[in-house]
N, C-alpha and C positions, 0 to 999 in steps of 0.2 A: 504493500500500500504506500509506503514512504517513497519507494522507487517511482511508482506511478505519479505521485504528486510532484516529485522533483522533476520528472520528465515533462509533465504538463506545465509546470512553472517555466521551464526553459522555452517551450514553444510559445507561451504567452509573452515572455520577454522579447523574443524575436519579433513576433507579429506586431506587438504594440510599438516597439522601438522603431521598426522599419516603417510601418504605416503612419507613424506620427510625423515623421519628417519627410517622407518620400513623395507623396502625391503632388503637392503644390510645388515642391522644390524641383522635381524632375521636369515639370512643364515650364517652370520659371515664368518669366514674363517677356513679352516681345520688347527687345531693346528699342530705344528711341531712334526713330529714323529721321535724322535732322534734315535730310535733303529731299524728303518725299514731296514737299509742296514747292520745291524750287524748280525753275526752268532748267533745261539742259545747259550744261556748261562744260568747258574743257576738264578732262579728268585730271585729278592731282597725281603727283608721282607716288609710287609705291612707298608706303610707310609714312605718308604725309598726314597731318592732323586736319580734320575738318573743323573749321572755326565754329564756336558755339556762342550763343548769347549768354550774358552773365547769369540770368536766372536759371540756366540749364546746368550750371556747374555743380559738381559734387562738393559739398562744403562740410567743414567740421561742425558748424553750428547745427546743421540738420541731422547729423549722425545719431544723437541720442533718440530723437523721434523716429528715425528710420529703424533703429534697432527694436524699438517697441512695436513698430508695425511688422517687422520681420517675425518677431516672436508670436504675434497674434496669428500670422499666416501659418507658422510652423505648428503651433499647438492645436490649431483648429483644422489642420489639413486632413485628418482621417475622414472628416465629413464630406470631403470633396474627392474621394476616391472614385475613379471612373473605370469602366470595363477595359478601356484601352490601356490603363495603367498596369493591368495584370500581366502584360507581356514581359515586363521587366520586374514588376513587384514580386511575382511568384518565384522566378529564378533567384532573386536576391534573398527571399525568405528561406528558400530551400538550401542555398549555399550557407547561410548563417546557421540554420538548424543542423546541417551536416557537420559544420565546424564544432557545434556544441556536442555532438555525439562523440567526438574524438578529443574533447577538451581534457578530460582527466588523464587519458592515456598519454597525450602530448606532454603534459606538465609533470607526469610521474615517471614515464618510461622513455619517451623519445628525446626530450631536451636534456642536455647535460646539466647536472646539479653542481658542477664545479663552481665554487664561489667566485673565483677570479674571472672565469668566463662570463658568469651572470653579471658581475659588477662591471666588466668592460662593456658589455652590451647595454647596460643601464646608462653608462656615461655616453655611449655613442648615441643612444636615443635622445638624451638630453641635448647633446650638441647639435644634432640634426634639427630637432624641434626649435632650438634657439635660433638657428639659421633661418628657418621659415618664419619665425616671429620678427626677426631683425629686418628681413628683406622689405616688407612694406614700410617699416619705420625709415629705413635708409632711402627708399624711393621718395617718401614724403620730404625727408631732409634735402634730398637733391632738388626737389621741386622748389623749395624755398630759396635755394642758392642760385638756381639757373632758370627760374620761371618756366618750369616744365609742367604744363597742365596735365599731360598724360601720366607722368610719374606721381603727380599730386593725387589724381584720382585713384591710381593703383594703390597708393599708400593708405588713403582713407578707406577705400572699400576692402582692402586686405585686413585692416584693423576691424572693420565692421563684421566681416566674415568670421574672424577668430572670436570676437566677443559674442556673437550669436552662437557660435559653437560651444563656448564655455557655458553659457546659460543653459543651452539644451542638454549638454552632457551632464552637468551638475543636477539638473532636474531629473534626468533619467537615472542617475546614480541613487538619488533619494527615493525614487520610485521602486527600483529593483533590488537594492541592497544585496548585491552579489558578493560572495566571499572571494578573497584573493586566492591565487594558486597556493600560497603558503599556508592557508588555513584549512583545517579539517581534512588533511590528506588529499588536497587538491580536488575535492568533490565539486566545488564551484556552485554551491546551492544559492538559489535566489531567495529574496524576502527574509534575509537573516538580519535582524536588528543589530547584531554584533558587528556587522560590516560598517555600520555608521556612515560617516562622510568619506571613508576610504573605500567605498564600494568599487568593485572591479569593472562593472559593466555600465557604459562602454569605456573604452580607453580614452582618457583625456588627451594624451599626447597625439593619438591618431586623429581624433576629431580636429584639434587645432591645426595640425600639420596639413591634413588634406583640405581643410577649409582655405588655408592660405594658398596652397598649391593650386587649387581649382580657380581661385580668383586671379592669381598671377598668370596662369595659363590662358585664362580668358582675355586678360588685358594685353598680353603679348603672345599672340597665337603662333608665332614662329616656332619651329620644331624644337629648337635648342632650349628655349625657356621652359616649355612644357616638359621636355625630357628631364631637365635638371630638377624642376620643382617636383615632379611626380616620382622621380628616382629617390629624392631626399625623403618624400613622404612615405614611400614604400619602405625605405630603410628604417624609418621610425617605427612603422607597424611591425616589421620583422624583429627588430631588436627589442621591442617591448615584450614580445613572446619569449625570445631567447634569454632575456634577463629574468624570466619567471615573474614578471610584474603583472602579466595579464594572460588570460586564456586566449587561444586563437580566435574564438568567436567574439571576444571583446574588441579585438582590433578589426575584425571583419565589419562588424556593425559600426564601430567608431570611424573607420575609414570611409565607409559608404555615407554615413551621416555627415562627416566633414566635407566630403566632395559635393554632396547635394546642397549643403548650405553655401559653400563658396560659389558654386555654379549659380545658385538662385540669386545671391547678392549681386554677382556680376551682371546677370541678365536683367535683373530688376532695376539696378541703380546706375549702371555705367552710362556715361554721356559723351565721352571723348571718343570719336569714331576714327579709326585708322583705316585708310584706304589701302586695300591689298597688302596688308602687312605680311612680311615674310621674314 
């Protein structure tokens, strides 16, 4: 009976967490088409910025209100699930659930318990996460020095994505109260009050890293920026498991949640349009 209840709680955790953030985020919003109403004109060079009016700029002043709006959309998104969403929602739920079925074996038998190995991976995950946090901050700093509107937007929206991610993952942690791999023989039980604010599900590092990576990849669609950002984010997810700080399913759901949030914020908020950026 206890096994059945634990298995059921895992499925509930996956279904609620994924359905909570996914529907509205995956669809996102149609980005502002600043040239839709303009007459035909000579095409700008590749990588050129399309000028925008002052009231269309992303601003720091509007960010707190935008975060509140983002949270409203995220937490009410299950009410907007559509049939068309099932083509990606079902596979995501199945992958997350499959990861959960192997969680205990992964942390007890597959992954090394060498303390030096685990510690090194913990440090690596922190360094990679710090890099993805610093990147938007550095872009905003550059914009202040060189009047770079695109870098300014990338910095502000990158920060908005990460803050949204922190709010969501902390909320999910307080809902699901999952044990860490180091607790109770790696059983990873949900709804354990003993987990407290140190709940394992989902991975905070993964949510923050993938939120930042998705927004940066949207702002700079060239293959190298996306490759670097997503490689770093994937490195965070992998090292969180190898450090035995999280179960595989924690990082699967955390990574998906972060990517969806970063993608949503970019699609919803971005205003600086790059022409044929490569």
